[in-house]
N, C-alpha and C positions, 0 to 999 in steps of 0.2 A: 504494500500500500504506500509506503514512503517513496518508493521509486516512481510510482505513478504521479504522486503529488509533486515530486521534485521535477519531473518532466514538465508538468503543467506550470510550475513556477518559473522554470527556465524559458518556456515559451511565452510567458506573460511579461517577463522582465524587460524586453526591448521597448515596451510601452513607456517606461520611465524615460528612456533616452529620447524617444520620439517626442514626448511632451516637452522636454527641455529644448530639443531642436526647433520645435515650433515657437517656443518662447524666444529663442535666439533669432529666428526668422522675423519675428515681429519687432525686433529691435531691442530686446532685453539684454542687459549686461550680465556679468557673472552672478550678482545677487539674484536677479530675476530667474536665471537658469537654475540656480540652486534651490530657490523657493518653489519653483514649479516642479522640480524633481521630488522635493520633499512632500509637496502636496499630492503628488501622484502616488507616493508610497503609503502615506498615512491612512487614507480613508478605508474603513472596514469593507466597503463594497469591493474595492480592488483586491484586498487581501482575501476575501471570500471567493471572488471570481477566479483568482489565480490558483486556487488549490484543487478544484476538481478537474479531471481530464474529460472534456466534453467537446461537442461539435462546434460550439461557438467560442472556443478558447482564443482563436486567432482573429476574431472579428474586430475587437478594439484596435489591434495592431494594424489591420488592413485599413480601417477608417482613418486612423491617425496618419498613416502613410499617404493616403489619398489627400488628406488636408494639407500635409506638408508639401506635396508635389503640386497641388492646385494653387497654392499661395503665389509662387513666382509666375505662374501662368496668368493669373488674374492681374498682376501688376505690370506685365509687359504687353506690348501691342503686337508681338509676333505670333502668328498662328502655329508655328512649329513648336512652341513651348507646350502646347496642349498635347502634342504627341508624346 
């Protein structure tokens, strides 16, 4: 059982890095990056969602990745950024 939960926690952990990257993309400095990463780790919802191995385990990572890559595309006028 611990191995399954460890696998789920490892799959959930990139979300913290992605949230900090989005904060950096929005213009945050070191304190904003640290605060956003801490706020991503502390809530019980994220702690409880990262422990069971289920089908929707990677959904938050995928949505945050989409948001991260959509931000530069909306700020530029080049259509190739959307690809």
